[in-house]
C-alpha positions in Angstrom: 0.0 0.0 0.0 1.5 3.3 -1.1 -1.2 5.8 -0.4 -1.3 7.8 2.8 -4.9 8.7 2.3 -7.0 7.6 5.3 -9.2 4.6 4.5 -12.7 4.7 6.0 -13.8 1.6 7.9 -16.4 0.3 10.3 -16.0 -1.8 13.4 -18.2 -4.8 12.6 -17.4 -7.3 15.4 -15.9 -7.1 18.9 -14.6 -10.3 20.5 -13.0 -11.1 23.9 -11.6 -14.3 25.2 -11.8 -14.2 29.0 -10.0 -17.5 29.4 -7.0 -17.7 27.1 -7.7 -20.3 24.3 -11.2 -21.1 25.4 -14.3 -19.9 23.4 -14.8 -16.2 22.8 -17.7 -13.8 23.6 -19.0 -11.4 20.9 -19.9 -8.1 22.5 -21.9 -5.1 21.2 -19.7 -2.8 23.3 -16.7 -3.0 25.6 -14.3 -0.7 27.4 -10.9 -0.2 26.0 -8.1 -0.5 28.5 -4.4 0.3 28.1 -3.8 -3.5 27.9 -6.6 -4.2 25.5 -10.3 -5.0 25.8 -11.8 -5.4 29.3 -11.7 -9.0 30.6 -9.8 -10.2 27.5 -7.3 -13.0 28.4 -7.7 -12.2 32.1 -7.6 -16.0 33.0 -5.5 -18.8 31.7 -5.1 -22.6 32.0 -1.7 -23.9 33.0 -0.1 -27.3 33.4 1.6 -28.8 36.4 4.7 -26.6 35.7 2.8 -23.4 35.3 3.2 -23.3 31.5 0.1 -22.1 29.6 -1.9 -24.7 27.6 -4.0 -23.9 24.5 -6.0 -25.4 21.8 -2.8 -26.3 20.1 -2.4 -29.2 22.6 -6.0 -29.5 23.8 -8.6 -28.7 21.0 -11.5 -29.3 23.4 -10.7 -26.0 25.1 -12.8 -24.5 22.2 -15.9 -26.1 23.8 -15.5 -24.2 27.1 -18.0 -21.3 26.8 -17.5 -18.3 29.1 -20.1 -15.8 30.1 -19.9 -12.6 32.1 -22.9 -12.1 34.2 -23.8 -10.4 37.5 -20.2 -9.9 38.6 -19.2 -13.5 37.8 -17.4 -15.4 35.1 -19.5 -18.5 34.3 -17.9 -21.4 32.4 -19.9 -24.1 30.7 -18.7 -27.2 28.9 -20.4 -30.4 27.7 -21.2 -32.8 30.5 -20.0 -30.4 33.2 -21.9 -28.4 35.8 -21.4 -24.6 35.4 -18.4 -23.2 37.1 -19.0 -19.8 38.8 -16.1 -17.5 39.6 -16.3 -14.0 41.0 -14.7 -11.6 38.6 -12.5 -10.2 41.3 -11.7 -13.5 43.0 -8.1 -14.7 43.4 -6.5 -17.2 45.7 -2.9 -18.1 46.2 0.0 -16.3 44.4 1.8 -18.4 41.9 4.2 -18.1 38.9 3.3 -18.9 35.3 4.8 -18.8 31.9 3.4 -17.4 28.7 5.8 -18.1 25.9 9.1 -16.5 27.0 7.5 -14.4 29.8 7.6 -15.8 33.4 5.4 -13.7 35.7 3.5 -13.7 38.9 -0.3 -14.5 38.8 -3.0 -15.8 41.1 -4.2 -19.4 41.3 -8.0 -19.7 41.2 -8.3 -22.5 43.7 -8.9 -26.3 43.8 -12.5 -26.2 42.6 -11.6 -24.5 39.4 -8.5 -26.7 38.9 -10.6 -29.8 39.3 -13.2 -28.6 36.9 -10.6 -28.0 34.1 -8.8 -31.2 34.9 -12.0 -33.2 34.8 -13.0 -31.8 31.4 -9.6 -31.6 29.7 -7.6 -34.2 31.6 -8.5 -37.2 29.5 -6.8 -35.5 26.5 -3.7 -34.3 28.3 -0.4 -35.7 27.2 1.6 -37.5 29.9 3.1 -35.0 32.4 0.8 -32.1 31.5 -1.8 -32.5 34.3 -3.2 -31.7 36.7 -4.4 -28.4 35.2 -4.9 -25.2 37.1 -6.8 -22.0 36.3 -4.9 -18.7 37.0 -5.8 -15.1 37.0 -3.7 -12.2 35.7 -2.3 -10.0 38.5 -3.4 -6.5 37.7 -0.3 -5.1 39.5 2.0 -6.8 37.0 3.1 -4.9 33.9 3.7 -7.3 31.1 4.9 -5.6 27.9 4.6 -6.4 24.2 8.0 -7.1 22.5 9.7 -3.7 22.2 11.4 -4.8 19.0 8.0 -4.7 17.3 6.4 -1.7 19.1 9.3 0.6 18.2 10.3 0.9 21.8 6.8 1.9 23.0 6.0 0.2 26.3 2.6 -1.3 25.5 1.0 -3.5 28.3 -0.9 -6.7 27.7 -2.3 -9.5 29.8 -2.2 -13.2 29.0 -2.4 -12.6 25.2 0.3 -14.2 23.0 2.0 -10.8 23.1 -0.2 -7.9 22.0 -3.3 -6.0 23.3 -5.5 -6.6 20.2 -5.8 -8.7 17.1 -7.3 -6.8 14.1 -8.8 -8.5 11.1 -10.7 -7.2 8.0 -14.0 -8.8 7.0 -12.7 -9.0 3.4 -9.7 -11.1 4.5 -12.1 -13.6 6.1 -14.3 -13.5 3.0 -11.3 -14.2 0.8 -10.4 -17.2 2.8 -13.9 -18.6 2.6 -14.0 -18.1 -1.2 -10.9 -20.3 -1.4 -12.3 -22.9 0.9 -15.6 -23.0 -1.0 -13.7 -23.3 -4.3 -12.3 -26.5 -2.9 -15.7 -27.8 -1.9 -15.2 -26.9 1.8 -17.7 -25.1 4.0 -16.9 -21.6 5.1 -15.5 -20.7 8.5 -16.4 -17.8 10.7 -14.3 -15.4 12.8 -14.1 -17.8 15.7 -11.4 -19.8 13.8 -9.1 -16.7 13.6 -9.8 -15.4 17.1 -9.7 -11.6 16.3 -10.6 -8.9 18.8 -11.8 -6.4 16.1 -13.3 -7.3 12.7 -13.3 -4.3 10.4 -15.6 -3.7 7.4 -15.0 -1.3 4.5 -11.4 -2.4 3.8 -10.1 -4.5 0.9 -8.8 -8.0 1.5 -5.8 -7.9 3.9 -5.7 -4.1 3.7 -4.9 -4.2 7.4 -1.4 -5.5 6.5 -0.4 -2.2 5.1 -1.9 0.0 7.8 0.0 1.5 10.7 -2.7 3.4 12.6 -6.4 2.9 13.2 -8.6 5.6 14.6 -12.1 4.9 15.8 -14.8 7.4 16.8 -18.4 6.9 17.8 -21.0 8.0 15.2 -22.4 11.4 16.0 -19.7 12.3 18.5 -18.7 16.0 18.5 -15.5 16.9 16.6 -13.6 17.4 19.8 -14.6 14.0 21.3 -11.8 11.7 22.2 -10.8 9.1 19.7 -9.5 5.6 20.0 -6.0 5.2 18.5 -4.5 1.8 17.8 -1.1 1.1 16.2 -0.7 -2.1 14.1 2.7 -3.3 14.9 3.2 -6.9 13.8 1.6 -9.4 11.4 -0.1 -12.3 13.3 1.8 -15.5 12.6 -0.6 -18.4 12.6 -0.3 -21.7 14.4 -2.7 -24.7 14.3 -5.6 -23.1 16.1 -7.4 -22.0 12.9 -7.6 -25.8 12.2 -9.7 -26.4 15.3 -13.5 -26.7 14.7 -15.0 -24.5 17.4 -18.3 -26.4 17.3 -16.7 -29.9 17.8 -13.5 -29.1 19.6 -11.5 -31.3 17.3 -8.8 -30.5 14.7 -9.9 -30.8 11.1 -6.8 -29.4 9.3 -8.9 -27.5 6.8 -7.6 -23.9 7.1 -3.8 -24.1 7.3 -3.3 -25.8 3.9 -5.3 -23.1 2.2 -3.5 -20.3 4.0 -0.2 -21.7 3.0 -1.1 -21.2 -0.7 -1.2 -17.4 -0.4 -0.3 -16.0 3.0 3.4 -16.6 3.3 4.8 -13.3 4.8 8.2 -12.1 3.9 8.1 -9.8 6.9 8.2 -12.9 9.2 10.6 -15.0 7.0 7.8 -16.8 5.2 5.6 -17.5 8.2 1.8 -17.8 7.5 0.1 -14.6 8.7 -3.5 -13.5 8.9 -4.5 -10.3 10.7 -2.4 -7.7 12.5 -1.4 -7.4 16.2 -2.1 -3.9 17.6 -1.3 -1.9 20.7 -3.3 0.9 22.3 -1.9 4.4 21.7 -4.8 6.5 22.7 -8.4 6.4 24.0 -8.0 4.0 27.0 -11.2 4.4 29.0 -13.3 4.9 25.9 -16.1 2.5 24.9 -15.9 0.6 21.6 -19.2 -0.2 19.9 -20.1 -2.4 17.0 -21.0 -0.1 14.1 -18.7 2.7 15.1 -16.7 4.3 12.3 -13.1 5.2 11.8 -10.3 5.3 9.4 -7.0 3.6 8.8 -3.7 5.2 7.8 -0.3 4.1 6.7 1.1 6.8 9.0 0.5 7.3 12.7 -0.9 10.7 13.8 0.2 10.8 17.4 
C-alpha cells in the first residue's frame, strides 16, 4: 500500500476471550483499557509446571464457553456443571509462563482446577496434568515485545503478546472463497480469534496500515478518539484448524493459507491479521458499528 490517504472503515465485530484459548464472547460494546479490551485474556489454564496450555495441545478447550454475568465469570462445557467464579476473586499467588515471559499470577483454587482437569484431563499428554486456572495479576506490567512496538511500552495481559488482534472482514471472505472453491464449508471469525473485525477495507488491507482511529458516530468533533497502532503481522499456528463447534482438529484452514499467506516480513511464516497496541483512548467504549479510518502513518 503506497497511499497515505485515510481509508474509511467500520467496526463490525468485537470479541473477547476471557480464558485464554477457550471460546470467545462477541460483544456489542466494551471498554478499551491500556492493555486491550476489558476482561480479554484475564484468565489462563496452566499445566503442572505453570506453563500455559492452549487449543494447540487441547482442542477441546474450544468447547469451554465463558459468560460474564452479574459480577461473575460463568464457564460451561459439555457434560459439566457450570463453574461460577467472582470476577475479582483470586487465591494463592503463583508463577506462570506465557511463551518467553515468566510472571506472577493468582491461582483460582482447587474447585476451578478440578473442573478444568475433569474436562480436559483425558486429552492431556503425559506429564501435563493436573491443570490449574490462574488469573492475571493487575499489578503486573507485562509488555509487548519492544522490537515490534518501536520501543513503545505497551501493556498486555495473557495474550500471546499484544493487546489486540485486528482482522478485516474482506480477509475472512477471501479465505472462505478459497475454501468453497475446494468444496469446503466456510469458517467464521471464531477460527481466527480476532478482537476487532473491520468492514470497509479491501482483503488484507490491514497488512499495510500502521494506525487505526475509531470514533463513535455522532460524536462531536472534539470528542476523544481511540487510536491503535498495528505493529506486527499475526503468525498463525494450528488453532485455525480447530473446529469451534466440535472441539476437534480438522486441518482445513492451514493448507489453504499456505497457498497465499506466506509473509516475507516474518521469514515466510503464514500470517493472517495484525497485532495492535493501544496508543490513545483508553477508557473509551468501543461499539459495534462505530466508524473510523486507517492510515499508513500514525498521527500521534
